[in-house]
N, C-alpha and C positions, 0 to 999 in steps of 0.2 A: 270609893275612889276606884280609881281605873288600876286595870292591871296594872302590874309592875314587872318587866319581865327582865330574869336575869341570864345572859351569854355566855358561857364558858370559851376559853380560848379558842377550842375545837368548834364551836357553835360562830367564833366570830369568823373564824376560816372559811367555815363550807358556806356564809352568809356573804363571803367578802365579793362587791360588784368585781365585773369582769377588766382589765387591764385597761379598756380603753375609757368605760364611764370613770376609773381612777384616776387619769389622768384630767377630765375635764372636771371629778368635783375638785381638783385641785386646784386647778385655772380659776374656776370660781371661787375658788376662796382665796387666792391671791388678789382676784380683779375687787372682791369686796372689801378687800382692808381698804382701809382708809372714805369708805362709801359707806356702804350697806353694815357693817358688821360695826361691833361694838364690844369691847374686849380691855383690858389692861396689862402692861406687860408681867411678866409671871410675879406671882407671889409665891413667897420663901420661906423653908426657914433653916436651921443648920440641924443636924442631927450633931450625934459628939463624935463620929466615925469622919476624920480627914476624909475631905471630899465631896463627903455624902451630900444629900441634896435631896429636898421635900418641896415640889413647886406645884401649887394648883393654878390651874388654867382655866376659868371662867371663862366664857364666851354667848354674842346675841348674832345672829343673823339675820335682819328684818325682811321679809318676803313683799309680796307686793298688795296683800291682801291687807286693812285699811281698818279690820280687828284683830291683827295680830295673829290670825289662824293659822298663816303660812311663815311665820318665825319658826327660827333654831333656836332652842336656848341650852346649854349645858355645862359642864363643865368636865374638865383634865384634873385627875389626882397624880404622881409621877415620885415614884423614891428610886434613889439610887443609892448604893451604896457597893464601893468598889472593893472589898473582900470578900463581898456574895460567892465568887468563882472559887476560890477557897473551903467555902462549904457545899457549895454543890449546887448552889442556887444563880438564880440570874442575876445580873447588878442590876437591872430598873424592873421594878412591878408598878403597874398603874391601870387603873379603871379609868369609865368614862361613864359620869350618869347624864341623863336626858331627860328634861322636863317640859310638859306639857305647856307651847307658850302663853296659852291662853289663863289657862287655871293654873300652873304651876306646880302641876301635880306629876309626882315621880311617873317615868314611863318605862326606863331600862333601865340595868348598867350592867357593866359590860368589860369584861378583860378586853385591856388595850395597848396588850404589848403587839400584837398581831397589827391593830389597826398605827401604831406608831412606826410599824416601818415600814408599811405600805403607805401612811398619806406623805413620810419623809422621800421616801423613792419616786413617788409622781410629784412633789413639788418640785424635784431636781430634774424628771423629765418634761416638767415645762419649764424650765429655765433650758434645759439642750435643744428642745422644741423650737422656740421663739429668739435663742439667741446665738446657736453656734454657726459659725463663720459661715457666711453661705458658700464658701469655695469648698467647704468638707460637708454638708449637711445634706440629705440624705443617702448617702453612703452605699456601697457594692452595687449588686443587680436591680436595684430599686430605686437608686441614683440615678439613670438614663446615664453611666458612663461616667459619673462622677467619683471618684476616689472612694476608696473604703476610709471609714474613720476610724483612726488611729486612739482607744481610749485608755487611759490608766485609772486603776481601784486601789487606793491605798486605804491599807485594813481589809480583812479577811471575815469579819463576825456579820451576826444574823443583818445588817444592813445593808452590808456590801450585797450578800444574796437576794435582796429585796430590790437592790439596784439591775439586777444581773436581768432580766425579763424585761427592764424595762425598754433598757438599751438596745436588745434586740429587736422589741417591737421599734424604737425610734430612728435608728442606725444599722438596718439588716446590711450586714456582713461586718459588721465593724470588730475591731482586730484588738481585742484585750489583753493588757498586762496585769496582772495585780499582785502586789507585794505586801506581808505583812509581818509584823516581829517575828511570829512564827510558820516559819516557813512550811513545816506539814499543813497549815490550817487552808496559807496560800497555794499551795497545791492540789488540796482540794476541791478548793474554789473553783480553779482554775479547771481541775478536770468535769468538772458540773458543769460549769459555763458553758465549755464547749457540744456541751447537749444542748444547750439551752434555743429554742425558734430563734433566726436573726442572728444571733452569734454566728462571727466568721471564722475565728480562733481565738485558742486563750491560752493565756501561759503564764507561769509564778516567773516573778525575777527575784533579785538578792535583794534588791533597797530603793530607795526614793527616787532618786536621779535615774536609774537605769529606769524605771516602769514612769516616770512623766517626761522625758527629753524626746521629743518629738510626738507628744499626743495633742492630739486635738482637744481633747476633753479629760480632764481631771477630778473626779468626784472623791473625796478626800471623808471617810469615813472612819478615821481614827479612836479611838479610844481614849477616854477623857485622861488625864493622866500629870505630871508634874511639869514636864518639857517640851513648850509651846512653840511654836513659827519653826518649825524644824525644818525648813524646804527653803533654798535656796531661790530666789526666781529666775536667776542668770538660767536654769535649767530649762524654762518655758518656754515654749513655741512663744513671736510677736502676736500671735490672735487666737491664745489659748482661752476657751471657756475655762475656768475653775470653778467649782461648787462644791460647798464646803458645807456638808450636815457635820462637821464635830468643833461647831465655834470657830478657833483661831489654832487648833492642834497640829497644826501642817500649813496653811497661811499665812505666810508672811505678813507685817506691814509694811514691807515696802510694796507687795504686790498690791495691798488696798491703796496704796498712794498712788501710784504710778498706770491702775487700771480703772477701769470704770468698774465704782464699785457699788456693789446692788446687795440689799436686805430684803428678806419677807415683809418686818417689819418694824420699822424705822424708831420706834419709842421703845419698844422691848430691844432696839439693838443700843438704843444708847444706855437703857437702862440697863444694862447687861456688862460694857465697856466701863471696867472699874479695875482697879487693882491690874494684878498679871492677866485678865481676862481682856482680848484684844487692845493689850498694849502697843500705841503707837497706830494705831488704827484711824482712819481719819473720818468726820462723817458721811454716813453714806448720801452718795449721787443719785442713786434713785430706789426706788421701792420693787419688786417683781410684777406687782401691782400698777404701776404708774406709766413703766413700760410699755405693759399689756395696751392699756388706755392710751396710749399717745402723751403722757405726760411728761416721760421723761426728760433729760437736760439737754439745750442747745448740743447737737453732735450727734446722740443718742441712738437715731433714727433715720439714718442713710438711707440713699435709692435701694432698693430691698428691703429694707426694715429688718433689717439686722443692725443693731450693732459691730461697728468697729474694734480691732484692737482688741488688745487682751480686757478680760471682763473676768470678774470675780463675785459669784452668786455664793453668800452668808445665809443659807435659810436656820436660822434657829429653833425653829418648830411653836407651830403658836395652835392655842387650842380650840381656834375654828375649825383649823382642817380635822379636830380629832372629830367634831361635834358635826361636822358635815359628814364624814364619813361613817362615822355613826347610826346618825338618823338614815344613810342609803342601807347601812346594816339591819339597822331594826326594820323596815319594810321589807327586805327581801328573807329575814327571820320568819316574820308572821308569814308571809307568804308558805316560807318551807315548814310550818309548824316547829321552827325551834324552838331552843329556850325553854327555861321555866320561871311559871308564874311564883314568885313566892309567897309563905305563909304570910294570910292574914290578907293580904288583897284579894280583890274582889272577882271571882269568877270571870274570864275573859267570851264564857258564854251565855 
């Protein structure tokens, strides 16, 4: 048997690729969907606690080698229990398992909380890099005179913190407004964000409307709850890029119907759209990968290569992104000598 390496949360963080590589991994993932990748919609069961989830997310990415040696095979297992914070526990717990693509032997199991945060932020970054209106793209001094970008962050939790460095990297000089149901948490994030490279300024504001009005980019990262689609589309700029990584917790169906509506994976979105979740939402106009490959609908790629008007990007999270990131993390962990070979496995030496 090949060695089975376990990586703790701290070791995953230590082996995480640098930001430019994370953005490249996210773009690779989005381009592979609908092409070299194979993955089903999330396979879920429903624990007793209201609002809880337990999802399996297997994925395969076919490489160029005919024997499959360059393929990536693995799965993410994630649970979410909304009452956990009251017990002093994180809401979500997750693991990623990687397998040898030729023999199926397990290669690594690792904590996935950091992977989830970083791959989500990188996929948001892919949308921002390619879909932000050309009049705002670039930002700050690095934009050659282009006005600095205004960004609204809805929610100030772990996902918001992982998005801030991406925003600073892609939109140097950007002006950030943060809001959260917990204003102390929003203020803390704003203070920390102001010190992140590339962030021009950051402030906490009291409400969603104040945050999103005049924003070029809205990033919605609100915790799941019973109140959905709480935002009024009339508050938004006519050319806003609205990136939602929280399903439909803020983005209203009215926005999805009148904007260019883009998702990460069409089949997963259609499988998820049921009952109160995504109520009133239309079928997607395109996927991120389709637009990156130039396969989007007519009018989605005008001169300059960027869609025009309002754009809503809703990425639900795909297991392929976790597997792609985990593979890169495993390679770096092996180079750095991180992790522990689990008992009962063959020695790596």
